[in-house]
N, C-alpha and C positions, 0 to 999 in steps of 0.2 A: 786710340791713335797714339803712336809713339811720338815723343817729342824729338825734334831735330835741331841740334845746336849748330852753330855756324861752321865748326870744324866738320861736323858730320855731313852737313850740306855740300861743303867743298868735296868731300870724299865721294859723295853720291854722284855729284856732277862729274868728277874725274873718271869714275867707273863708267858712266853712261855716254860720255860725249862721242865716242867712236863706234857706238853700237847702232845696229839697224833699229828703226823706230819701234818695230814690234818687240825686239829684244829689250830695248830701252824702257818701253811701257811695263814689261814684265819685271825688270829690275826695280822700277819705281813701286810697283804693286807689291812685290816681295818685301820691300822695305816697310811699306804701310801695313802689311799683314804678316807680322812675325809668327802668328799662330799657325801659319800654313808653310809646309815645307817648299822652299823656292822652286824645286824641280816640278812641283805640282801645277804651277800656275799656267804653264803652256797647255795643260789639259783641262783647264776649268772653263766654264762658259764665258763668252766675251763679256756678258753683262756683269758677272762676278768681278772680273778684272776692272771693268769700267767703274764699277761702284767703288772699289778700293782706290782707284786713282782720283775720282771726284771727291771722296771723303778726305783723302790726303791733301788735295788742293784747297778745299774749304778750310781745313785745319791749319794749314801753313800760310795761305795767302788770302783767305777770305772766300765767301761763297759768291761774291759778285764777279761776273766775267764780262769783258767787253768783246763782242763778237762783231767782226767786220766782214762784209761780203758785198759782191756786186749783184744787182737785180738780174736775173737770167732773162728778163723780158726787155728791159729798156736800158740796162747797163748802169743805172744810178748806183752810186756808192752808198751802202747802208751800214749803220752802226747800230748795234743792239746791246743794251744792258741786260744781262741774264742773271737770275739768281739760280744757282744749281741745286739748291736744297729741294725744291719740288721734284726735280728729276730723281732724287734719291728716295722719294716716297715709294716708287716701284720696287726698290731693292728689298723691301720687307717680305715680298712674295717670291723671291728668287728660289729656284730649285736647281742645285748644282748637277742633278742627274736627269734634267727635264728631257722628255722625248715626246715625239708626236707620232700618231698613226694615220696613214692616208692611203686609201685604196690598196690595202695589203702591204704597203711599205711601212717601215718604222725608221724614224730619223732621230738622232740626237741633235742637240743644239751645237752650233760651231764653237771651236776652241781657237785659241791664238796659233796653235800648231798648224791648224788648217789654213789660216791666213798666210802663214810663212811659206807653206808649200805652194801657194798660188801667187806668191808675190811677183813671179816672172810673167804671169799671164797678162796680156795686154787687151784681150777681147773680153768685154764684160759678160756677154752671154755664155761664152765658153768657161769663164771662171765661175760663174754661178752654177753651171752644171757640174763642174769638177768639184765644187764645194759640196753640192748635194751628194754627189757620189762618195766623198769622204765621210759624210755624216750618215750615210745609209747603213743601218745595223741589221736590217731584215728586209728581204726582197719579196715582192708579190709573186704569186704563182700565176702565170698568164702572160699575155702579149703586152701589157702596159709597161712603158719605158719611163725612165726618170724624166726624160724631157716632157713627157705628157703631164706630169704632176709638178713641174718646176715652179710655176707661178703660185699655185695654191700652197705648195710646201713652203715657199719663201714667206707667205703671209702667216702661216701657222707657226713657223719657227720664230718669226719676229714677235708674235703674241706670247710665245712661251718664254722668250728672253727679251723683254722690252728695252733693256738698257744695252743690248748688244750693238745697235746701230742708232746713234744719237743724232736724230734729225729734227730740225725745228722748222715750222712754217712761219715765214716773216712777210708781213704786208708791206709792200713798197708804197710810200707816200707819193712818189712821183707819178706812177702809173696806175696804182690801185691794184696791181696783180700780186699774187702770192708767189714767193720764191722759197726754195728749200736751202736751209743752212745745215751743214754737217759739222758736228762738234766732236773733234778727236781728243778724247780725254787724255791720252798719253802725251800728245804734242802740246796740249794746253798746259799740263803740269810741267812738262820739261822746259817749255819756254820760260816759265817762272823761275824754275830751279836754275837754269842757265843764266838768266838775267841777274838773279840775285847773287850767284856765285861770281859772276864777272865784277859786279859792284864791290863785293867783298875783296876780291883780288886787287881791285883798283885801290881800295883803302890800305891794304897791306902794302902795296908797292909804294904808295905816297909816304906812309909812316916809316916804312923800312929805310927809304932813301934819306928821310929827314932825321931820324933818330937812331938808326942802325938796329931797330928791334926785329926780332924774328917773327915769322907768321904766327907762331903760337903765342908770343907775347902781345901782338896786336889783337888777336882774336880773344885773348883773355880779358881785354878791356871791355867795359860795358859799351853798348852802342852810343850812349849819351856822351861818355868820356871820350870815346874815339872821335865822335863828331866834333867835340870841342877842340881836340888837337888838330883836326883837319881845318877847322875854321882858323886856328892860329897861323897855319901855314899859308893861308890866303891873305893875311894881313900885310 
């Protein structure tokens, strides 16, 4: 994992703040994986992209994640402390060219470029069918239609790329029912990058106002020394 200094983090935040969430996730993943050409990420399995994002998040901000959601059964607000390291255990078996065969059809696993093509679709069933259409690389001879194999194909594609859709089952203490939590690796990492960048900009602003220092001069200070100057301003 590359190291990210504070100037680099601000640059990454600046480049990503106006992008679509899918493009932003690819930007972050490309930074985390300099061994892969940036243009390739849109055509890599979603699980490969999510793995890069989760590893970057763990390296920069730690593996502990606070997940908040409302129970889909009783509406109780739930908070969950999650360690993302166990999720990465599945990454050791990832195949970037994974395919499945089903009733004469052959499908590749979905890529980010497929999600981008379906971003405008509002009906979940229609989106799922269009996604399967895009992932179909060989068709069956006969009357079987894609819609006939949709459910089974979704299950097999999920098994072939387990980190593509990060879902967790959470037990509600209030009603005892289980609810599903979805973990968006790109949004999770971006929230941390954005919050850290805003904190840095606030420090630069305060010290520049007080001492006339440039952004580069402020960032050149160690975090401890910078904090000491900020404390002096509060006296």
